[in-house]
Structure formats: C-alpha cells, structure tokens
N, C-alpha and C positions, 0 to 999 in steps of 0.2 A: 874934242869934248865940246858939247853944247850945254848951256844952262837954260832952264825953263822955270819961270816963276808963275805959279798957278794956284788954284785952290784945291783943297781935298775933294776928291770925286766920290767919296763914300757917303755924302749927305751930311757930313759933320763940319763943324766950324774949324778954322785953322788954315794956315797957308801951307802950300806944298812946294818945296824947292827940289828940282830934279837936276842932277848932273849926269848927262848921258854920254856913254862911251861907245864907240862904234865896234870895239873888239876887246877881248881880254888883254891882248897885247897893249892896246892904248891905256887901259886901266892900270896895268902893271907898270908902264912907263911913267905915268903920273905918280903912282904910289912910290916908286923908287926915287923919284925926284924930290921927295920930302926931305928938306934940309934939317928939320928939327923933329925927328920922329919921337913919339912918346910911347904909349902902350903898344903901338904897332911893332916896336923894336925891342920889346921886353926880352930879358935874358932867360926868362922861364921857358923850359922845354918840357912839354908834356903832351898827353893826348888832347888836351884842351885846344892847343894850336897846331895839332898835327905833327908834333915833335920837330917843328922847325926851330932853328936856333936864332933866327933873326929875320927882319924884314927882307934883307938882301937874299937870304937863303930861300925864303918863300917865293920871292919874285923870280929867282933863278929857276926854281922848280916849275913855276908857271910858264916861263918862256919855253922850257924844254918839254913840257907836257908830263903828265903823271899817269902812269899805266898800272900802278900797284893794285887798283881795284878792278882792273879789267877781267880777271878770272871770275870774280863774283858777278859782274854784269853779265858775262857769258853764261854763267850757271843759271841765273834767273831767266835769261832769254831762252836758254835751252828748255826750261820748264814751260815757257810760253809757247814755243814753236808748235808743239802738238795741238795745244788748245786753239791756237790761232788758225792752224790748217783746218781743223774741224769746223770752225765757225765761218770761214770765208765763203761768201756766195759768189760763184762764177756764173754769169748769165751768158746765154748763147743765142745767136741768131740761127734759126733752122732754115735750110734751103736745099733744093734738089741739085744733085750733081751726078756726074758719071761714076764717081767713087764716093764712098761714105761709110757710115757706121752701121746702117741698117737699110732694108729695102722698103721703098714706098710701093706697096703692092698695087695700088690703083694705077700709078704711073707705069709700073712694070707691065701690067696687063694691057695697057694702051699701046705698048710697043715703043715708048719714048726711051732714048738712051740715058737721059738724066733721071733714072729711076731709083737712085740711091739718095738717102737722106744724110746730109752732112751738117756739121755744127761748127760755127765760128764764134770764138769767145768775143764778147762785147767789151769795149773799154769801159771800166767802171768809173763812177763819179769821183773816186779817190785819186784818179790819175790827174796830175797837174795841180792838185790841191796843196796848199801850204797850211800846216797847223802851227799856230803860234803859242809858245809855252813861256810862262813866267815862273821862275823859282825864287822864293824869298829865302835868302841866305841868313837873314838876321836871326839871332837866338839870344836868349838870356844867358847870363854867366853860368847858371847851374846846368845848362844843357851840355852834355859831354861831346867831345870831338867824335867819338864813335857813333853817337846818334846822328850828328851832322853828316858823317860819311854814309851811314846807312840810308838816310833820306836821299842823299845824292845818288846812291847806287840804284835806288828804286826809280828815281827820275830818269837816269841814264838807260835803264832797262826799258822804260816806256818810250824814250826817244829812239832807241835801237829798234824796237818793234815797229814804230811808225815808219822809220826810215826803210826798213826791210819790207814793208808793205807797199813801197813805191810812192810814198807820200813825202812831200817836202816838209822840212821842219825849220822853224825860226825860234831860237832859244834866247831868252833874256834872263839874267840874274839880277835880282833887285835886293839891295840892302837898305831896308826901310827903318828909319830911326825917328822917334818922336821926342819932343823936348820934355814931356812929362808923362806920367802914368795916367793919362787923361785922354779920352777919345776925341776931345776937341782941340788938342794941342797941335802946334806946327809940326810938320813932318819933312824929313829929308830923305831923298832916295838917290843912292848911287845906282844907276841903271846901266848894266853892261850887256852888250850884245855878245853872247857866247858863240852863236853860230847863225849865219845867214843861209837861207835856203839855196842861194845861188852858188854856195861854196861846196867844195868837197868836204865830206864829213871827217873831221879830225877828232876822233873819240878821245885821244889822250888829252887834248886841249880842253875838250868839254868836261872830262872827268875832273880836271883840276878846278875848273870854273864852278862846278856844281857839287863836287864831293869833298874837296879838301878843306878842313877847318880853317886853314890859314888864308883861304880866299876871303873870308869875312874877318877873322880875328887878327890878321896882319895887313893884308891888302886893303880890306874895307876900312879898318881903323885908320890906316894911313890916308886914304881918300878923304875921310872925315877930318883928319888933322890938317890937311891942306885945302879944305873946301872953302869956297867963298860964301857959304851959308852964314847968315847973321848969328846963328846960335852955336856954330861949330867950335869957336874958341872956348866958350864957356863950358860946353859939354865935354870937350877933351881934357879939361882940367879936372873933371870929376869922374862920372860914371859912364860916359859915352852915350848917354841917353837911354831910351827904352825901346825894345823891339816893337815895331808897328806891323800891322798886316799889310799885304800887298796894296800898293796905291796906284800902280801904273797899268791896271787892266785895260782901261779905256784908252789910255795913251798908246799902248802897244796894239790894242785890238786883240787881246789874248783869248785863245780858245780853251786853254788849260791853265789852271793856277795850282802851284804846289807851294802852300804857304808855310809859315814858320814851323820848325821841327817840334817846338813845344806844343803846337796845336794838333799834333798827329792823333787821330782817333780812327777806330774801325779798321777797315781793310788796309789803309795806308801803312799802319804800324803793325797790325797783327797778321795780315795776310797780303803781302805786297803783290803777289801774283794775281790775286783776285782784284786788287785795286787797279793794276795795269789793265786787266781784261775788261773791267767795268768802264774804265776810262776810254779804251779803244772802242767799245760798243757805244758809249755815249757820244763819241765823235762820229758815229756812223760808219766806222771803218770795218766793222764785222757784221755779218749777217747772222741769222739763226736766233734761237731763243737763249 
C-alpha cells in the first residue's frame, strides 16, 4: 500500500488523501488485519451487505472469487455481441496476387499472373491499446445491495466487451468518502487496482471487486477503520462520512468513469446495453453510425 497526500483535482478546496492498493488481494489482507473492526464486522446480514455474515466471511469470498453474477454478465454480453459485430469496422489492404477474391480485369488482359485481387486485414488502432476504468464503489446507506450489484454487472459487461475486442483493460475501484456533505471538504480515497492489463483476466476476482456490496460495506469500511487518514477515527465513530464522486481520474489517467450508483441516470440505469454500446463507441472501439 502507498499513501498520497494531495489536493482535490476537481477544482474545489479540500485535501485529498489516497491509500492505493496494488490488488484486491492486498486490500483484503489489510482489511482482515483490522484488530478492532466496527461496522465492517456488523452482525447484520442482509441485501445491504450482500448477505455476508462478517468481515471475515466477506474477505474469504473475496480471496476465493465470486461467480454468482457471471450468468447475468454473460447474458448482457450475449445481447451485446450481435450489436458489436455489426458495428466493427474491418479495414483491408488491397493488393494483386495469383489467388484472390475477384479478378483484376486490366491485369488479366495484360497477361500477368498476379491478376487476382486479394485483401489483407489491417491491424486496427485498438490493438495494443489499454483502456483504464475507474468504478466508484461508494454509496449512501439508502442504496440497496441489489443496486450496487446491478451497477457492477453493467461495468463487468463493459469490461468483458472491451477485453473480447482485443483491447487491454486496467480496472480500478475507488471508495471515495468526504468529511462533510460539502463540495469543499477533505476527501479520502481507498483506491484498489482490480485488474492490470498485463495479467490474465480473472473475471471472478473482478466481479467481487466491482459487484459485491461487501467490497464497500465490509472491506471498504474496514480500510477506513484502519486508515491513517486524519479524519478516519472520528468518521468511523459516527456515519463513516459522505459518498464523494470519483477523485482519482487524473491520478489513474482514466478513460472511463463509472461513478456512484446513486448518480445513475439515463442509459446506465434504464438501458445498460445502450450505455455499454455508447461507451465503446465513445472510446473509438466501434465504427459505423
């Protein structure tokens, strides 16, 4: 874990304290090392915390990976596949060859053997590219666990689509908390790298990190409880602060932001497939209109 003391990058006043974890595994290890857990280890078991019974149970699930929502991710990607296939632009280099798809009449009449026209697919700009995504896991208490799961599933469908287009993906989960319901207040970010583009895609690990309510409401709470942030002790005696919008866009160099579930509007909430498609197009990964 590394800590970064900086200023808010959204043009507002207030300090920004980042605790950055290189993997979900590292964040889980720090969370379970909490010797005096508070709300992170609540005995309440409900949809709100993903029906986990304890901090230990949530961490165990995180270590093992969570595949329960995989069928829903696959269903959404299945709906995307046809639309993606229709939108892909494949560019070709045209050249003369002794075999090919059609005849170059002029060359044929001249008696040359390379009188056929052949086509070679060109490598697209997306090859070798890495898309960086930040998902804000923070949510107010009134936001249901089901809503958090739904938001995560949409994010996973987007990630799955990008990956299957042959584009690298770097995924970060941010838990952004402010001291007050005030745009100029100090902000804390627990920033967790969920996936590095150099790694094999472990979708079960990614689904826990982005979809499971306990990632924020148990693991995230525990990270705040053990944090070195100057406001952490006071906040964890009370309400655990206020959800803040994503703060690490510039720090990560993010291309895509999936912000707080309570801020969901338009396609993201009403038509997830349309949101994924528009995001892919906005990234320049799809051609066509």
